[in-house]
C-alpha positions in Angstrom: -77.3 189.6 47.4 -76.8 193.3 48.2 -74.8 192.3 51.3 -72.5 190.1 49.2 -72.0 192.8 46.7 -71.1 195.3 49.5 -68.7 192.8 51.1 -67.0 192.2 47.8 -66.6 195.9 47.2 -65.1 196.4 50.6 -62.6 193.5 50.1 -61.7 194.7 46.7 -61.1 198.2 48.0 -58.9 196.8 50.8 -56.8 194.9 48.4 -56.3 198.0 46.2 -55.2 199.9 49.4 -52.7 197.1 50.1 -51.3 197.2 46.6 -51.0 201.0 46.7 -49.3 200.8 50.1 -46.9 198.2 48.8 -45.7 200.6 46.1 -45.8 203.8 48.0 -43.7 202.4 50.9 -41.0 200.5 49.0 -42.3 196.9 49.2 -43.3 196.0 45.6 -43.0 198.0 42.3 -44.4 197.2 38.8 -41.4 195.9 36.8 -40.1 198.3 34.1 -42.6 200.9 35.2 -41.0 203.7 33.3 -41.7 201.7 30.1 -45.4 201.2 31.2 -44.5 197.9 33.0 -44.6 194.3 32.1 -47.8 192.4 32.9 -47.4 189.8 35.6 -43.9 190.8 36.6 -42.9 192.8 39.7 -39.8 194.1 41.5 -39.3 194.0 45.2 -38.3 197.4 46.7 -36.0 198.2 49.6 -38.5 197.2 52.3 -40.0 194.4 50.3 -36.8 192.6 49.7 -35.9 192.7 53.4 -39.3 191.2 54.3 -39.1 188.6 51.6 -35.5 187.6 52.5 -36.5 187.3 56.1 -39.4 184.9 55.2 -37.1 182.9 52.9 -34.4 182.6 55.5 -36.9 181.7 58.2 -38.3 178.9 56.0 -34.7 177.7 55.3 -33.9 177.5 59.0 -37.2 175.8 59.8 -36.4 173.2 57.2 -32.7 172.6 57.5 -31.9 173.8 61.1 -34.9 172.3 62.9 -34.8 169.0 60.9 -31.5 167.2 61.1 -32.7 164.9 58.3 -33.1 167.8 55.7 -30.3 169.4 53.7 -30.4 172.0 51.0 -29.2 172.5 47.4 -29.4 175.3 44.8 -30.0 173.7 41.3 -29.6 175.6 38.0 -32.6 177.2 36.3 -31.6 175.6 33.0 -31.9 171.9 32.8 -31.5 169.3 30.1 -34.7 169.4 28.0 -35.4 165.7 28.5 -35.9 166.5 32.2 -39.2 168.1 31.3 -40.3 165.2 29.1 -39.7 162.9 32.0 -41.6 165.1 34.5 -44.6 165.3 32.1 -44.4 169.1 31.6 -43.7 168.9 27.9 -46.9 166.9 27.2 -49.3 167.9 30.0 -48.3 171.3 31.5 -51.1 173.1 29.7 -54.0 175.4 30.3 -57.1 175.7 28.1 -56.9 179.0 26.2 -59.5 181.0 24.4 -59.4 184.3 22.6 -62.0 186.9 22.0 -61.9 188.0 18.4 -63.1 191.5 19.1 -61.0 192.6 22.0 -58.0 190.4 20.9 -57.8 189.4 24.6 -56.7 186.0 25.7 -58.3 184.1 28.6 -58.1 180.8 30.4 -61.3 179.1 29.4 -61.6 177.3 32.8 -61.2 180.6 34.7 -64.0 182.2 32.7 -66.3 179.3 33.7 -65.1 179.4 37.3 -65.9 183.1 37.5 -69.4 182.4 36.1 -69.8 179.7 38.8 -68.9 182.3 41.4 -71.6 184.6 40.0 -74.2 181.9 40.7 -72.9 181.5 44.3 -73.1 185.2 44.9 -76.6 185.2 43.5 -77.6 182.7 46.2 -77.5 179.6 44.0 -74.6 177.4 45.2 -76.2 174.2 43.7 -75.9 175.8 40.2 -72.3 176.8 41.0 -71.4 173.3 41.9 -73.1 171.7 39.0 -71.2 174.0 36.6 -67.9 173.2 38.3 -68.6 169.5 38.1 -69.3 169.7 34.4 -66.1 171.7 33.8 -64.1 169.1 35.8 -65.5 166.2 33.7 -64.7 168.0 30.4 -61.2 168.8 31.5 -60.6 165.3 32.7 -61.6 164.0 29.3 -59.6 166.8 27.6 -62.8 167.7 25.7 -61.9 171.2 24.6 -64.8 171.4 22.2 -67.1 170.7 25.2 -65.4 173.4 27.2 -66.0 175.9 24.4 -69.7 174.8 24.1 -70.1 175.3 27.9 -68.8 178.9 27.5 -71.4 179.4 24.8 -74.2 177.8 26.7 -73.5 179.9 29.8 -73.6 183.1 27.7 -70.1 184.1 28.9 -68.9 187.3 27.4 -65.6 189.0 27.1 -65.2 191.5 30.0 -63.6 194.0 27.7 -65.6 193.8 24.4 -68.8 192.5 25.9 -69.2 190.1 23.0 -69.3 186.3 22.7 -67.2 186.2 19.6 -64.8 183.4 20.8 -62.1 181.3 19.1 -61.9 177.6 19.6 -60.4 176.4 23.0 -56.9 175.1 22.6 -54.1 173.9 24.9 -51.4 176.4 25.8 -48.1 175.1 27.3 -47.0 177.3 30.2 -43.3 176.8 29.8 -41.0 179.5 28.5 -38.8 178.1 25.7 -35.5 179.6 24.6 -32.4 178.5 22.6 -29.0 177.5 23.9 -26.0 177.9 21.7 -24.1 180.6 19.8 -25.4 179.5 16.4 -29.1 179.4 15.9 -29.1 176.3 13.6 -27.1 174.3 16.1 -28.9 175.4 19.2 -31.2 173.2 21.2 -34.6 174.2 22.7 -34.4 174.4 26.4 -36.9 175.7 29.0 -36.9 178.1 31.9 -37.9 175.7 34.7 -41.6 175.9 35.6 -40.9 174.4 39.1 -37.9 173.8 41.3 -38.7 170.2 42.3 -37.0 168.5 39.3 -33.6 170.0 40.2 -34.0 168.1 43.5 -35.0 164.8 41.9 -32.2 164.7 39.4 -29.7 165.4 42.3 -31.2 162.8 44.6 -28.4 160.3 44.4 -25.7 163.0 44.3 -26.9 164.4 47.6 -27.6 161.0 49.2 -24.1 159.7 48.4 -22.1 162.8 49.2 -24.0 163.6 52.4 -24.2 160.0 53.6 -27.9 160.6 54.4 -30.1 157.5 55.0 -33.8 157.4 54.1 -35.9 159.1 55.3 -34.3 162.4 54.5 -35.2 165.6 52.6 -33.7 168.0 50.2 -34.8 171.7 50.3 -34.4 174.4 47.8 -35.4 178.1 47.2 -35.4 179.3 43.7 -37.0 181.1 40.8 -39.5 179.4 38.5 -41.2 180.7 35.4 -44.7 180.1 33.9 -46.2 181.8 30.9 -49.5 182.3 32.6 -52.4 183.1 30.2 -53.8 185.4 32.9 -51.5 186.8 35.5 -53.6 188.6 38.1 -54.2 189.5 41.7 -51.0 191.4 42.1 -48.1 189.1 43.1 -50.4 186.2 43.7 -50.1 184.8 40.2 -46.9 185.9 38.3 -44.9 184.8 35.3 -41.6 184.9 37.3 -41.9 183.8 40.9 -40.0 182.1 43.7 -40.7 178.7 45.2 -39.6 177.2 48.5 -39.8 173.4 48.1 -38.7 170.4 50.1 -38.8 166.8 48.8 -38.7 164.2 51.5 -37.6 160.7 50.4 -39.2 157.8 52.3 -39.7 154.0 52.1 -42.6 152.8 50.0 -45.8 152.3 52.1 -44.6 154.9 54.7 -45.5 157.9 52.6 -48.9 158.6 54.2 -47.4 158.7 57.7 -44.9 161.3 56.5 -47.5 163.1 54.6 -49.5 163.7 57.8 -46.3 164.7 59.7 -45.4 167.4 57.2 -48.9 168.7 57.0 -48.8 169.4 60.8 -45.3 170.9 60.6 -46.1 173.3 57.8 -49.3 174.6 59.4 -47.3 175.3 62.6 -44.9 177.4 60.5 -47.6 179.7 59.2 -49.2 180.2 62.6 -45.8 180.9 64.2 -45.1 183.8 61.8 -48.4 185.5 62.8 -51.0 184.2 60.3 -54.2 183.7 62.4 -55.8 180.3 62.6 -59.2 181.6 61.4 -57.6 182.8 58.1 -56.0 179.4 57.4 -57.7 176.3 56.2 -57.1 172.9 54.5 -58.2 172.2 51.0 -58.0 168.5 50.2 -57.6 167.6 46.5 -60.3 165.3 45.2 -58.8 165.2 41.7 -55.2 164.3 42.0 -52.3 165.0 39.7 -50.9 162.1 37.7 -48.0 161.7 40.1 -49.8 161.9 43.4 -51.8 159.6 45.7 -52.7 162.4 48.2 -52.6 166.2 48.1 -53.7 169.0 50.3 -53.3 172.8 50.1 -52.9 175.3 53.0 -55.2 178.2 52.0 -55.0 181.7 53.3 -58.0 184.1 53.3 -56.7 186.9 51.1 -58.9 190.0 50.6 -60.1 188.2 47.4 -60.9 185.0 49.1 -59.3 181.8 50.3 -56.5 180.8 47.9 -53.7 178.3 47.9 -50.5 179.4 49.6 -48.7 176.0 50.1 -49.2 172.5 48.8 -48.3 169.2 50.6 -48.3 166.3 48.2 -47.5 162.6 48.3 -45.9 162.1 44.9 -45.3 158.3 45.1 -42.2 157.1 43.2 -43.3 158.8 40.0 -40.5 161.3 39.7 -37.5 159.1 40.3 -39.0 156.2 38.4 -39.6 158.5 35.4 -36.1 160.0 35.5 -34.7 156.5 35.7 -36.7 155.5 32.6 -35.7 158.6 30.5 -32.1 158.9 31.6 -31.3 155.2 31.7 -29.6 155.8 35.1 -30.8 153.8 38.0 -32.4 155.9 40.9 -32.4 152.9 43.3 -31.6 153.2 46.9 -30.2 150.4 49.0 -31.8 150.4 52.5 -29.2 148.9 54.8 -31.7 148.7 57.7 -34.1 146.4 55.9 -31.6 144.9 53.4 -33.6 145.9 50.3 -33.4 148.0 47.2 -36.2 150.3 46.0 -37.0 153.6 44.3 -38.0 156.0 47.2 -41.4 157.6 47.5 -41.6 161.3 48.0 -43.6 163.7 50.1 -43.4 167.3 48.9 -44.0 170.6 50.6 -44.1 173.6 48.3 -44.8 177.1 49.3 -44.7 180.2 47.0 -42.4 182.8 48.5 -44.4 185.6 46.8 -47.7 184.2 48.0 -46.4 183.9 51.5 -45.1 187.5 51.3 -48.6 188.6 50.1 -50.4 186.7 52.9 -48.1 188.3 55.5 -48.5 191.7 54.0 -52.3 191.4 53.8 -52.5 190.1 57.4 -50.3 192.9 58.7 -52.1 195.8 57.0 -54.1 197.5 59.8 -56.3 200.5 59.8 -57.6 201.9 63.1 -59.7 205.0 63.8 -59.4 207.1 66.8 -59.6 210.7 68.2 -56.4 212.8 68.0 -55.2 215.5 70.4 -57.4 218.1 68.6 -60.6 216.0 69.2 -60.8 215.0 65.5 -61.3 211.6 64.1 -58.1 210.2 62.5 -57.3 206.9 60.7 -54.0 205.3 61.6 -52.4 202.8 59.2 -49.6 200.5 60.3 -48.2 197.1 59.3 -48.5 194.7 62.2 -45.7 192.5 61.2 -44.1 189.9 63.5 -41.1 191.8 64.9 -38.7 189.0 63.9 -39.5 189.4 60.2 -40.1 193.1 59.8 -37.8 194.9 57.3 -36.4 196.9 60.2 -36.8 196.0 63.9 -35.5 199.2 65.4 -35.5 202.9 64.2 -33.4 205.4 66.1 -34.0 209.2 66.0 -32.3 212.2 67.7 -34.9 214.7 68.8 -32.7 217.5 67.3 -29.9 217.6 64.8 -27.7 219.4 67.3 -26.6 219.8 70.9 -24.9 216.4 70.9 -28.1 214.4 70.3 -27.1 212.9 66.9 -23.7 211.8 68.3 -25.5 210.0 71.2 -28.1 208.5 68.8 -25.2 207.2 66.7 -23.8 205.5 69.8 -27.1 203.7 70.4 -27.3 202.8 66.7 -23.8 201.2 66.7 -24.7 199.3 69.9 -27.8 197.7 68.4 -27.1 197.4 64.7 -25.2 194.0 64.9 -28.1 192.3 66.7 -31.1 194.0 65.1 -32.0 195.3 61.7 -31.6 199.0 62.7 -32.4 202.2 60.9 -31.0 205.6 61.8 -32.8 208.8 60.8 -32.1 212.4 61.6 -34.5 214.3 59.4 -38.1 215.1 60.1 -40.3 215.7 63.2 -40.5 212.8 65.6 -44.2 212.3 65.1 -43.8 212.0 61.3 -40.9 209.6 61.8 -43.1 207.4 64.0 -45.8 207.4 61.3 -43.3 206.5 58.6 -42.0 203.6 60.6 -45.5 202.4 61.4 -46.2 202.3 57.6 -43.3 200.0 57.0 -43.9 197.9 60.1 -41.0 198.8 62.3 -41.9 197.4 65.8 -39.7 199.7 67.9 -38.6 203.3 67.7 -36.0 204.9 70.0 -35.8 208.6 70.5 -32.7 210.3 72.0 -33.4 213.6 73.7 -31.8 216.0 76.2 -32.7 213.8 79.2 -30.7 211.0 77.5 -27.6 213.1 78.0 -28.4 213.5 81.7 -29.4 210.0 82.8 -28.7 207.7 79.9 -32.4 206.9 79.3 -34.3 207.0 76.0 -37.9 206.8 74.9 -38.9 203.4 73.5 -42.1 203.4 71.4 -44.0 200.3 70.6 -45.6 200.2 67.2 -48.8 198.2 67.9 -50.0 200.1 71.0 -48.1 203.5 70.4 -47.1 203.1 74.1 -43.9 205.0 75.0 -41.7 204.0 77.9 -38.6 205.5 79.4 -35.8 203.0 79.5 -32.1 202.8 80.2 -29.9 202.4 77.2 -28.3 199.4 78.7 -31.7 197.7 79.0 -32.6 198.1 75.4 -31.1 194.9 74.1 -32.8 192.7 76.8 -36.2 194.5 76.2 -36.2 194.2 72.4 -34.5 190.8 71.9 -37.3 188.5 73.1 -39.7 190.0 70.6 -37.4 189.9 67.6 -35.7 186.6 68.4 -35.7 184.1 65.6 -34.9 181.4 68.1 -38.1 182.0 70.0 -40.0 182.0 66.7 -38.4 178.8 65.4 -39.2 177.1 68.8 -42.9 177.5 68.0 -42.4 175.5 64.7 -40.8 172.4 66.3 
């Protein structure tokens, strides 16, 4: 038990270090921080937006460039409100909510019980943990909110802030953000900020199919913002109220969906391994309790400092979505399959990864602390981000040794030579050692120093981030040396 407590403390401290690092080095900032922030909302800084954009573009290429049967769209955030009735979000997109009357703090009732179950596991009683989770699952399946409240009482669960058990009743809380459309309040209609991007794909299925001439099987990919009014937004950017999804809906013939489900499972796992997430930190989590629209579902989980958590879901959604939209819209969503001379509503296999969760997994995996002995014989900790060179915010940083004697001019020549093929940063200020350290902290894989010898023989010092090795290299050989490491083509080839 003491070992578990020590392990949890170390992991929690590591996560706090990563969060602090993300802010200090321009990756992620609390939103509206000068006004004390907005809970569950974050802004991406100058380095964070580069990393996130690289991940999004890599996903886009992996979907649309590597798969000739996948095309993309960009659907609007606002959709006709009946969309969400058809999808089931209006009636069933809820979380069980409970308030503590003393602290005035709101919680997800199921999360409180799950955290209690984890306490049993940490205390060496996994059977009691599983029994509690099984009871919770039965109550939620029956929508027995009174039973969930009684379970909280029976387990003596207290509010973390007030320490009391003075709870309200458990009630359902719809996670969609509602707003009004129209210039006059009385005439406006209630619409929603989309809680997922998938429905924008479904309602455009026939538009894309007819205008692209695609034949089933084919997929439609999309990257976009989604919004959920989470009762508890926590664990940094893992669970936010405004987030970004990267989804692909693959339309297939009925009775072939499980074949494609297995196909996309394998493809998506290849993607995560290719960008540098280690196999031992990835695992499958098969859903035993399925959503109302699914006949199979699995998550790819990553081991964050706070444990294995969902990063991507692969779901076989049957024909639920298109059939439901056909029913509510009164517009047929039927596809004529010329090959088998038959009409049907296609089945769908979905892959859905959170861009923010992928970003967090990559950041956590890259954060590296090593301890060594410096030139003075003293122990020193080195921190760097071991990002895959292809996705790092900057791939190359260039420094003149001095800001005089023609070195900046030569450094600028090298910068201009490389900037069109690599994300390149030029920096004149600061000592070289400090410049190296700063680039380590944002994950730049290569640093180039221009010194007096450069002016004599056209060679530079190329420093490698991970090993700190420095090599003397001719300027004309820089491109050929760096390119294999930063090539998106090489990275995409691993995903085929």
